[in-house]
N, C-alpha and C positions, 0 to 999 in steps of 0.2 A: 580836319576839314573834308567832307564828305565827296564824295565822287558820285559821276551815275556806272553803272554796272554798264561793264561793256558786251557789246550783243556775241558776241563769239566765245561759247563755253569756256573752253581751253583757256582764254584769257582768263575768263573769269576765274578760274581756279588761280590759273598765276596770280594774279591781282590780290583773290583771298589772303594766300600766299607772304604776298608781298607785304600785307597788311596785319600779319600776326606777325609779322618781323621788323615792325615800324609801331610809332607810337599813331600813324594815322588813324581815321576813321573809315571808311569809304563803303556807299550804299549799295545796296543790290536790292535789286525785287525778290518778290518771293522764291518766284519761276529759277531764278540763278541760281536760289542757294540750296533749291532741291537740286540740280545739276550737281553741283557741288555737293552734297553732301551723298549721292548717287555713288558719283566718282566715289567717293573712300571709305564707301562700305563697302561697293565693289571692290574696290581693289583691297581690302581688309583691313585698310587702316582707320581704327575704330576711333581711337583719337580725337583724331583730328573730322570727323564726323560728327562726333560730339558735339565740340567746341563750333564748328558750322552750324548746329542745332542752336544751340544757346544762344550765337550772336545772328543766327536767324528770327527767331524768335523774339531777343531785344527790339530787333527792329522791326516783325508783323508778329506782333504779338499775338495777332488774333488767326495765322495763318495754320489752317484745319492741316495741311499739306504736311505741314513742318513739326504738328505735334502728334502725325500719322508714324512721321519719319523718328521721331521721338520715343515712341510705344515699339517701334520695331527694333531701336538698341536697347532699352530697357528690355524688353523678350527676348536678345541675343544675350544680353548679360543674367539671365534668368530672374529676375528682378521682376516677375510675374503681377504681386500686388499693386505696383507702382507702375505697371502697364495700364494693368485692368482700371486702376483710377480714373490713371489719365481718360481713357477708352468711355469710360463714364460719364467724363463732361465733353467727351466732344458728342458722344450720344444726346446727350443734352442740347446741344446745336444743331444737328444733325442725322437725326434719327433714320434717315433714308442715306445714308454712306455706304456702300457696299464696306470700303476698305476695312471701319470696324469690324464687321464679320469676319473678315479676312487674317486681319490681327488677333480679335478673339482665335481664331482657328488654329492658327498659329500658336499661340500661348497653350489651349486646350493640346495641341500638338507634343511640344517641347514635353509636358506633363506625363504622354503614354493615354492621353484620353482621347483616341483617334475617333470612334463615334461619336465625340460632343463634335469633334472636329467638323466630320463629316457634312454633321445638322447644323452647325455654323456656315459651311460653306456652303448647303443649299439652300438656307435664306437667303446670303449674296446673290445666288444667282438669280434670284424673282429682282433683284432691286438695280440690275444693268442689262446693256442689252451686248454688251464687249465680257464676252464670258470665257475666251481661251487661259483667262492665267487659272482662272475658276477650279475649269476645268483640271489643268495641268494638274492644281494643286490636289484637285479628287483624289483623281488616279493616284498619288505618290502614298495619299491618305490611306485611300482601300489597298495599296501596296501592303503597307506597315500594316493593314487588315486581313491579309492571307487571301483578300476577295479580288482574285486575278478575272471574274469575270465581271466586277463592276468597275475594275482600274481598267481593264482592257476597253469598256467601251468608254469609257471617260477621255481616255489618250485617241482613242475617234474619232473624237470631236476634236481634239487639237489640231486632227492631223486634218479634219475637212476646214477646219478657218486657215489651215497656214502646210497646205500640201509641202512645204518646204522644211518642216519641223522634223529634220530628223531621227531628234532627241525621241518626240513621243509616239515619231515611225517604229522605231525600235522595239519602245518598252511596249507598244500594240503586241510584236508579234513574240517580246520575252512573254506576254503573258499568253500567247497561244500555246507557247512551249510548253509551259509553267502546267498548262490545262492538258498538255499531249494530244493539242488537234491542229494537227501538221494540216488536214486538206482544208481547213477554215482560216490556215495560214495564207496554203499556195491560192486560195480561193479568193483573199485577203489582197495578198499582192499583182493577182494579174489583174483582179480589177482595178487597183492602183494606176499598175503600168500602163493599161489602157488611155489613162489620162496622162500620166508620164513616163513616156515609154524612152525616155535617154535617162533616167535615174539610175543611177550606180547603184545606190543606195540598196533601194529594191530589188535590183537584180540580184545583188550581192547577198542578200538574206535570204530571197526566191531560192536559189540556192544553194541555201546551208538548209533548209526546209528539206527539198529536194536529199539532199545528201542526207538526213534525216531519218527520211523514209527509203531508205537504198533504191530513190529512181536515181542513179549514179548519169544517165544519159543525157536526163531531164536538167541533173544538178549541173552539167559539162556544160549545156547550153548555153542556161542561166549567167554562170562567171564568165563567158564567153560573151555577153549580152553588158555583162558589168565590163569588162575591160574593154569592148566598142565603146562604150558609153564616156570610160576617163581610162586613157590607156596608161596612170600613172596610178590607178588604184591596188596600192599592194596589195590588200588584202583579196582580192577576189581572186589576183596571181596564187598568191599561197593557199587560195580555198579551192584555185584550180588543177594544183597540184597535187591537193591532198585525193581528190575524185579520180586523176588519172592515174595514181597511184595503186588507187582500188578497185581500177580497170586494168592492171597490171599493163599500162604503157609509162616503163621508166620513165626513158631516155624525153617523154612529155615534159611530165614531172618534175626532172629535172632541171628542164629548160624553163619552168616556172619559178623555180625556186631559186635558182639562178637570177631571173628578172626582180627578185625582190631583192635580190640584196643587192645588184646593182643598182638598185633606187635609191637607199638610201643606208646607215649603217644596217649590216649583217645581225639577225638575233641569232640566238640557241635554239629557236624553236627550227629555222631557214636549216641551219649546220644540222642539225637531228635529222629531219626528212630526208637531204642528201644525202646525210650519212647511208641509210635506211636503204634509200631508193641503189646506192653505188654497193651495196653488201644485195641486195637481192640481182643485183647485173654481174655478181661476181669480180664486184672492184673493188679487191678487199680491205689494199692498198690508202684508194681513194677516201674508201668509208669509213677505214681509223684515221686519216686525216681527218675527216669533217666532223667523228664522234671526239676528237680532243680536242677540237674546236671549239664545241658545243659547250664541253665541261669550262674550255679555259674562258671562252663567252661568258655562262653562268653557270658559278661550283655550286648554285644549291638547285638548280634542276633536276631532279631525283630523274624524270626521266633519262637525260642525258647519263649519267652515273651508272644506271641500268642498262643502257642501250649500249655503250663500252662494254660494259663485264659479259652482258650477255654475245655479247658478240664473239670476243677472248673465249668464253664456254662453249658456246657452237662452237671454233675452231680447238675444242680441246685442249687448249693453253689453261688448263685451271690456274696453276702459279700465277699468270698476269690474268687472271678473272678476280682472281681473290686478294691483288693486288691492290686492282683499281676498285673493288665494291670496299677493304679498307681505306680508302683514303675517304670514298663518303661517308662513311661511318666517322672518320674522324673531323668532317668538317659537318656532319647533321646525325647525331647517334641516339636522336629521337624518332628516328624516319623506319618503322617497321618491314618497307619493300626491301630496307639496307639489308637489313637481319636475315630476313626470309633468304634474299637472295646468298647471304654470305654463307645459311646453315645448310642451300643444298652447295653452293661448293667445296665447303668442309665434309659433306658427306662422297663428293663424288671423289675426291684425295681419299675417303677411306682414317678422314681425321674426326671420329665418333662424337670425343668430346668435345670439342670444339662445336661442332652440330650441334647438340644438343643445348651448349652454353647459349646458342644465336637463335634457335627455336623458341625457349624460355624466355628472351627481349624480345623475338617477336609479337607472342603473345601475350608477352607484359605489356608493352606499346600497343595494344590493342588491336591485331590482325588477330582474326577470327577466324579464316578461312576453312573451305572443309581440309583442301588439302593439307594447309598446314599441321591442324590435327592430325591427320593419316601418318603424314612424311616424317614428323615427330615421331611417333610411334614407333615407326619403321624403326627410327635411329636408335632408340628406349632397347627394341627387340634383337639390333643386333648387335646393340653391347650386352645383353644378358640381363636386364632389367627391365625383366617381366612385370614385375607389382606397379613400377613408375609406367610402363608403357599399358598400361591396366587406366591409371589413373589418366593417362591423358587422355584416352579413349572415350573414355566414361564424361571427363570434360566438353570432349569435342562433340558428342552426341547429346548433350543438353542445351546447345547451339544448335545441331542438324537432327534431330530424337527419328527423322525419317530418313536417314542415311542406311542404305546397307553396304555400301562400303564399308564404312565405318561398323559399322554390326558385326558384318561377320572377319572383317580384320579381329576386332577382338573377342567375339567365338575362337579363333584359333589362338590366339594367343595365351583364352582358359585355357584352354587344351596344354599348349607348352606350358605352363604354369604346374598343373596337375590341376588343374579346378572342374571337373567334370559335370558337375552342377550347375556352375554359374557359363558352363560351356554350352549344356544342351539346352538350355533356357534362351543367353541372347544368337545359337544357331537357329532355334526353331523361330524366335523375333523375326530375323533376318530372312528368313524363307519368306515367310509372309509378307513381309515388305515385298520383296522381287526378287522370286525363284531363280528367274533368268538368270542374276549375278552368282546365281551358286556355284558356276564355275571360279572366280574370283576367288572363293575360298580354296577349290580343287589346286589352282596355278600357285598360291602361297603357301601351302599347307598343303601339299600331296599324304606325308605321311600319314595323313587324317583321315582320307577320305574312303580311307575299305576298313575302317575300323566298323564291327558291326552292328553299335548305337549308333552312328554316324549316317550307315546306312539304312537301318529301320527306322528314323527317324524322317532321311529325306523321302523316303518312301511314302510314310504315312501321311508328309507336307503334302506330297505330290496329288497323293490320293483324296485329301482333303479337299485341294486345290481345283480341282477338274468338275 
């Protein structure tokens, strides 16, 4: 029994699903099949989409649009050879169909042949006046190729076509940010806002650009306009709070963070910022309250654990600081920042063996910051393990060969280890790097500052540097 297709798409979908459950055969025109297929593909129901394509082509075997949807599914399933073969057949019938080039570009992109995809999309541009989707696809291909300049202009074309296309607007600003062209981003957004003065998204992005440029008053104004444009825009309140923090206006910052919590379920990031503001104001009980809520809300947020640990460390409550950093390590023992913080706490507690172990873990997990090497060497020096301290500093200098701090420290430890030759060479190198930092050597190793050869070397270097 054949029935006419219903004129309403949702009813067409219901009728199609009803047909699958019965032995009846319903007739749909090809446009209805396209809507049904798009519905399933957009909702991730690939098997139903394939079934609709099969039945659609049985009823409309000459429909190129249905065949192109079949190509799309084949490409999705990585059946590239079959997809290309079907595209060849379609191209023999309609060589000027831009969708053929778009699908070929998709196939090339999925195989990481992004330049080939770009070339095909550029061919597609010449075959149609409706270029919005093609420019969007081009933008993504250029991003894959790290060509942010061309990506930016492709997404700009999309915004020209549809100024409410916020996805493309975000991508334009992302490209400006990546290129570190903050002035260009500000100019572009101000130009956009002249045409769309009540666009909260653009005001929000403008505020973020000003924030990145340390133009905090301008950023605050932009976020104010974002809130005026949409008083439920949580992101604008949050960013406004960050600006007010920078300006030292902590009570106002708190009001904005609390606004985000009142509008929807609170986030760990909002709790964290509230904790920091209250700590700045000396409201230590409230600061603790929000820090605890931060780690409760998101136990994997390293900034939360570091904040609560730092809070107790600053209060000189080292045992509590150690308790919380160990809780963090138990949750994520692969986080080098946790181990580095633990090392600092162990050092403050004069537990040098544990501090040494924690610094080793820090480096093994990939943290090679200058102060990591310097502080680890200090731990080893205090332990009397001078050979290991020397090896740590030599490793650190591989990463920071021009660091006078590390070099002066190495010279002093060579002296403590009775390696006068090593000390002379290293101290000379340090003074050539930065003579002004000689005071670091004098402060840390005052017992050597009056040694005759040290004084002679200092005098010699000073003469040659003038």
